[in-house]
C-alpha positions in Angstrom: -13.7 3.9 5.9 -10.1 3.6 7.2 -7.5 4.9 4.0 -4.2 4.9 5.9 -1.9 2.6 8.4 -2.1 6.0 10.9 -6.1 5.7 11.0 -5.8 1.8 11.4 -3.5 2.2 14.6 -6.0 5.2 16.3 -8.7 3.1 15.7 -7.5 0.1 17.4 -6.3 1.8 19.9 -9.4 3.1 20.8 -11.4 -0.1 20.4 -9.0 -1.7 22.6 -9.7 0.8 25.4 -13.3 -0.1 25.1 -12.7 -4.1 24.9 -10.3 -3.9 28.0 -12.9 -2.8 30.2 -15.0 -5.8 30.8 -12.5 -8.4 29.7 -12.0 -10.0 32.8 -15.7 -10.6 33.6 -16.4 -11.8 29.8 -13.6 -14.3 30.4 -14.7 -15.3 33.8 -18.5 -15.6 33.0 -17.9 -17.0 29.4 -19.6 -14.0 27.8 -19.2 -14.1 24.0 -18.4 -10.9 22.6 -20.9 -10.2 20.1 -21.5 -6.7 20.8 -17.5 -6.2 20.6 -17.5 -8.1 17.3 -20.1 -5.8 15.5 -18.1 -2.8 16.6 -15.3 -4.1 15.3 -16.9 -5.0 11.9 -18.0 -1.1 12.2 -14.9 0.2 12.8 -13.7 -0.6 9.2 -10.7 -2.4 10.7 -11.3 -5.7 9.1 -11.0 -4.3 5.7 -7.7 -2.8 6.1 -5.5 -5.5 4.4 -8.0 -5.3 1.5 -5.7 -3.7 -1.5 -5.7 0.1 -2.1 -6.9 -0.9 -5.9 -10.0 -2.6 -4.4 -10.6 0.3 -2.1 -9.2 -0.8 0.7 -6.5 0.4 3.1 -3.6 -2.2 2.1 -1.6 -1.3 5.2 1.8 -2.8 5.8 2.1 -6.0 7.1 3.4 -4.8 10.4 0.7 -2.4 10.9 -1.7 -5.4 11.0 0.7 -7.1 13.4 0.5 -3.9 15.5 -3.6 -3.6 15.3 -4.0 -7.7 16.4 -1.5 -7.1 19.4 -3.5 -3.8 20.5 -6.8 -5.9 20.4 -5.3 -9.0 22.2 -3.4 -6.9 24.8 -7.2 -5.8 25.7 -8.8 -9.2 25.5 -6.8 -12.1 24.0 -9.7 -13.9 22.7 -11.1 -11.0 20.5 -7.5 -10.8 19.5 -8.0 -14.1 17.9 -11.5 -14.1 16.6 -10.5 -12.1 13.1 -7.3 -14.3 12.9 -8.8 -16.2 10.3 -10.5 -13.5 8.8 -7.2 -11.8 7.6 -5.9 -15.1 7.0 -8.4 -15.6 4.1 -8.7 -12.3 2.7 -5.0 -12.8 2.3 -5.8 -16.4 0.6 -8.1 -14.5 -2.0 -5.3 -12.0 -2.8 -3.3 -15.1 -3.7 -5.6 -17.3 -5.0 -8.7 -15.8 -5.9 -10.0 -15.2 -9.2 -10.9 -11.3 -10.2 -14.3 -11.9 -9.7 -13.7 -13.3 -6.7 -11.8 -11.0 -5.2 -13.9 -8.3 -6.4 -17.0 -9.7 -4.4 -15.2 -10.9 -1.4 -13.0 -7.5 -1.0 -16.6 -5.7 -1.4 -18.1 -7.8 1.5 -15.0 -7.6 3.6 -15.3 -3.5 3.2 -19.0 -3.8 4.2 -17.6 -5.5 7.3 -18.5 -8.8 6.6 -16.5 -11.4 8.3 -14.9 -14.5 7.5 -14.5 -17.5 10.0 -12.9 -20.4 9.5 -13.5 -24.2 9.0 -10.1 -25.8 8.0 -9.4 -28.4 10.6 -10.7 -32.0 10.2 -12.3 -33.7 12.9 -10.6 -37.3 13.7 -12.2 -40.5 13.3 -12.1 -43.2 16.1 -8.7 -44.9 15.0 -7.4 -41.1 14.8 -7.3 -40.4 11.4 -8.4 -37.0 9.9 -11.9 -37.3 8.2 -11.4 -35.0 5.5 -14.3 -32.7 4.4 -15.1 -33.2 0.5 -16.2 -31.7 -2.5 -18.7 -33.5 -4.8 -19.6 -32.0 -8.3 -23.2 -31.2 -8.8 -24.9 -28.8 -11.4 -23.7 -25.5 -10.8 -21.5 -26.2 -8.3 -20.5 -28.4 -5.3 -21.9 -30.4 -2.3 -19.8 -30.8 0.9 -20.1 -33.2 4.0 -17.4 -32.7 6.8 -17.1 -32.1 10.3 -14.4 -29.4 11.5 -12.5 -28.8 14.6 -11.0 -25.4 16.1 -13.6 -23.2 14.0 -12.2 -19.9 15.6 -14.5 -17.3 14.0 -17.3 -19.3 12.7 -19.9 -18.6 15.5 -19.7 -14.7 14.6 -18.9 -15.2 10.8 -21.1 -13.9 7.9 -19.2 -16.3 5.5 -17.2 -19.7 6.7 -14.3 -21.0 4.5 -14.2 -24.4 4.3 -11.1 -26.6 3.5 -12.5 -29.4 1.4 -10.7 -31.8 -0.6 -11.6 -32.9 -4.4 -12.0 -36.4 -5.9 -8.4 -35.9 -6.7 -7.1 -35.2 -3.0 -6.5 -31.3 -4.1 -7.2 -28.8 -1.5 -9.8 -26.1 -2.3 -11.7 -23.1 -0.2 -15.3 -23.3 -0.4 -17.0 -19.9 1.0 -20.1 -21.0 2.5 -22.7 -18.6 4.0 -23.2 -19.0 7.9 -26.9 -19.6 7.0 -26.6 -22.0 4.5 -29.0 -25.2 4.7 -27.0 -28.3 5.9 -24.2 -26.0 7.8 -24.3 -25.9 11.9 -21.7 -24.5 14.1 -21.5 -26.2 17.3 -20.5 -24.1 20.4 -18.4 -26.5 22.1 -14.8 -25.0 22.8 -14.1 -25.6 26.5 -10.5 -24.7 26.6 -9.1 -23.2 30.0 -7.9 -20.3 27.8 -9.0 -18.3 25.1 -12.7 -18.9 26.3 -14.6 -16.8 24.3 -13.3 -17.2 21.1 -16.1 -20.1 20.5 -13.5 -22.2 18.6 -15.9 -24.9 18.0 -17.4 -27.4 15.8 -18.8 -26.6 11.9 -21.0 -29.6 10.7 -21.6 -29.8 7.0 -24.4 -31.9 5.4 -24.7 -32.1 1.7 -24.2 -28.4 2.0 -24.4 -26.7 -1.5 -21.6 -23.8 -2.7 -22.1 -22.4 -6.1 -18.9 -22.9 -8.2 -17.8 -19.4 -8.3 -17.6 -19.5 -4.6 -14.9 -22.2 -4.9 -11.5 -21.3 -4.7 -8.4 -23.6 -5.8 -6.4 -23.4 -2.1 -2.9 -24.6 -3.6 -0.4 -23.1 -6.2 3.3 -24.5 -6.6 6.0 -22.4 -5.7 7.6 -20.8 -2.9 4.9 -18.3 -1.0 5.1 -15.7 2.1 1.3 -17.0 2.8 2.5 -19.1 6.1 4.7 -16.1 6.9 1.7 -13.6 6.6 -0.4 -16.2 8.9 2.1 -16.5 11.4 2.8 -13.0 12.0 -0.8 -12.9 13.0 -0.1 -15.5 15.6 2.7 -13.7 17.2 1.0 -10.7 17.2 -1.8 -12.6 19.5 1.0 -13.6 22.0 3.0 -10.6 22.0 -0.5 -8.7 22.8 -1.3 -11.1 25.5 2.3 -10.4 27.0 1.4 -7.0 26.7 -1.9 -6.8 28.3 -0.6 -9.0 31.2 2.5 -6.5 31.8 0.2 -3.5 32.2 -2.1 -5.4 34.5 0.9 -6.1 36.5 2.3 -3.0 36.7 -0.8 -1.4 38.1 -1.3 -3.9 40.7 2.5 -3.7 41.5 2.4 0.0 41.9 -0.1 -0.2 44.2 0.8 -3.3 46.3 2.7 -2.6 49.9 4.5 -5.1 51.9 5.2 -5.6 55.5 3.1 -3.7 57.9 3.2 -6.1 61.2 5.6 -5.2 64.1 9.4 -5.1 63.3 8.8 -5.0 59.7 7.8 -1.7 58.1 5.2 -1.3 55.4 7.2 -0.7 52.1 6.2 -0.1 48.2 6.9 -3.1 46.3 8.1 -1.1 43.6 10.6 0.5 45.6 12.6 -3.0 45.8 15.3 -3.1 43.5 15.0 -6.4 43.0 11.4 -6.3 41.9 12.2 -3.7 39.7 15.3 -5.9 38.2 12.7 -8.8 37.7 10.3 -6.9 36.1 12.7 -5.3 33.8 13.7 -8.6 32.5 9.8 -9.3 31.4 9.5 -6.0 29.9 12.5 -6.8 27.9 11.4 -9.8 26.9 8.1 -8.0 25.6 9.8 -5.0 23.8 11.6 -7.6 22.2 8.7 -9.5 20.6 7.2 -6.4 19.7 10.4 -5.5 17.8 10.8 -8.8 16.2 7.1 -8.7 15.3 7.4 -5.5 13.1 10.7 -6.3 11.7 8.8 -9.8 10.5 5.9 -7.9 9.3 8.5 -5.5 7.0 10.2 -8.7 5.8 7.0 -10.1 4.3 6.6 -6.8 2.5 10.0 -6.6 1.0 9.7 -9.8 -0.4 5.9 -9.6 -2.0 7.4 -6.0 -3.3 10.5 -7.7 -4.8 11.3 -8.5 -8.4 10.7 -12.3 -9.2 14.9 -13.0 -9.3 15.0 -11.6 -6.0 11.8 -13.0 -4.4 12.9 -16.4 -3.3 15.6 -15.3 -1.2 13.5 -12.7 0.4 10.6 -15.2 0.9 13.4 -17.1 3.0 14.3 -14.3 4.6 10.7 -13.4 5.8 10.2 -17.1 7.2 13.0 -17.0 9.1 12.2 -13.5 10.5 8.8 -14.6 11.4 10.0 -18.1 12.6 12.1 -16.2 15.1 8.9 -13.1 15.9 6.8 -16.5 16.8 9.2 -18.0 19.0 9.9 -14.8 20.9 6.2 -13.7 21.6 5.9 -17.6 22.9 8.4 -16.6 25.4 7.4 -13.7 26.3 3.7 -14.4 26.7 4.2 -17.5 28.7 7.0 -15.8 31.3 5.3 -12.8 31.5 1.9 -13.8 32.6 3.3 -16.4 34.6 6.5 -14.8 36.3 4.7 -11.8 37.6 3.3 -13.3 40.2 6.5 -14.3 42.1 6.8 -10.3 42.6 3.4 -9.9 44.3 1.6 -11.2 47.1 -1.3 -13.7 47.8 -3.8 -11.2 47.1 -2.5 -11.4 43.4 -4.4 -14.7 43.2 -7.8 -13.7 43.8 -10.3 -15.2 41.8 -12.1 -12.1 41.5 -9.1 -10.5 39.9 -8.8 -13.0 37.4 -5.4 -12.2 36.5 -4.8 -16.0 35.6 -6.6 -15.3 32.5 -3.4 -13.9 30.8 -1.7 -16.9 31.6 -4.6 -19.5 30.4 -4.8 -17.6 27.1 -1.0 -17.5 26.7 -0.7 -20.8 27.1 -3.8 -22.1 25.3 -2.9 -20.3 22.2 1.0 -20.9 21.9 0.5 -25.0 21.9 -1.1 -24.3 18.3 2.5 -24.0 16.7 5.2 -25.4 19.2 8.0 -23.0 19.8 10.6 -25.6 19.5 9.7 -26.2 15.8 10.2 -22.4 15.3 13.8 -22.2 16.8 14.8 -25.3 15.2 13.7 -23.3 11.8 15.9 -20.6 12.9 19.0 -22.5 14.0 18.5 -24.5 10.5 18.7 -21.8 8.6 21.6 -20.0 10.5 23.8 -23.2 10.9 22.7 -25.1 7.6 21.4 -22.5 5.5 18.2 -24.2 5.4 15.1 -21.9 5.2 11.7 -23.0 6.5 10.3 -23.1 3.0 6.6 -22.1 2.7 4.1 -22.9 -0.2 0.5 -21.8 -0.9 -2.6 -23.7 0.2 
């Protein structure tokens, strides 16, 4: 079992090396990473955010960001799949009862995976068709249809966001094999192809009362900032993975070779070196902002009550900046390096374009313009992007 930040980093690097080997083929042929996720579960990484008091490593938030970054550099889809797992582990820390914490932390430390069924499908008029909880003896029944359910197909437990009769949010933890629950593998996005971010259908699914967790508390929280860190880590990792593959390709690329034009290594061209350096700077800045934002979350969580609100605001702004930079790095690196290479870089057999497709697909989750506005509004008007639990 992983007990330290250093162990978590080493395990993540080892897994990333393994996952990178067949990443291009998995994307090209849409081979779901079943074996890879089994290895992830067996590695102990899924339990690294469980608090030390409950037997976990309780790693720094920045360490989690680095772990997701390494996995995403190897395979953007694999890096995204545990996003919601860690998000719900944090929700249990924030909103779970002691009994729920004890039970689910034990499940997570045993390698059980948490999926996701949060986004309600839309009806014919475009309005959200909310999943609903109906009280029955011993618990609740749920009906609904969820989309963008990243991780659900591979999960042991699927947390489902549902509304009660008073329209209050709750999270119901449903076993993957529960009667009435179906996971439909209908995700057909151009990128992040093997996340299997499909549809969850719930038809009269029973959930015991002790498996339902209130999903919202009043007050300022670092919960959303924590979730944004994982998004930023995925994009930063995609940029790093693309930069590494681009570097390897360019080092072996020779241009010219016809009469009057002597062969020359492209990496000896100062213009190419300068342009590649610009892309590297974008990526290094994204990584630095990611780590800084993770530390800001931890400072807020460790703060005295009188200081918490101010530090939570600082964390929210830091995370918005990291998210904006990661978006820019991922989209520019995965696209602009082609300008430094020849037409052979576009060969379908190499599948370099998967990095761009992954970046373009994942970054539309949360538009960069909103994050830049959040940062500007704070520095210009002193208004922080307030985050509330849910």
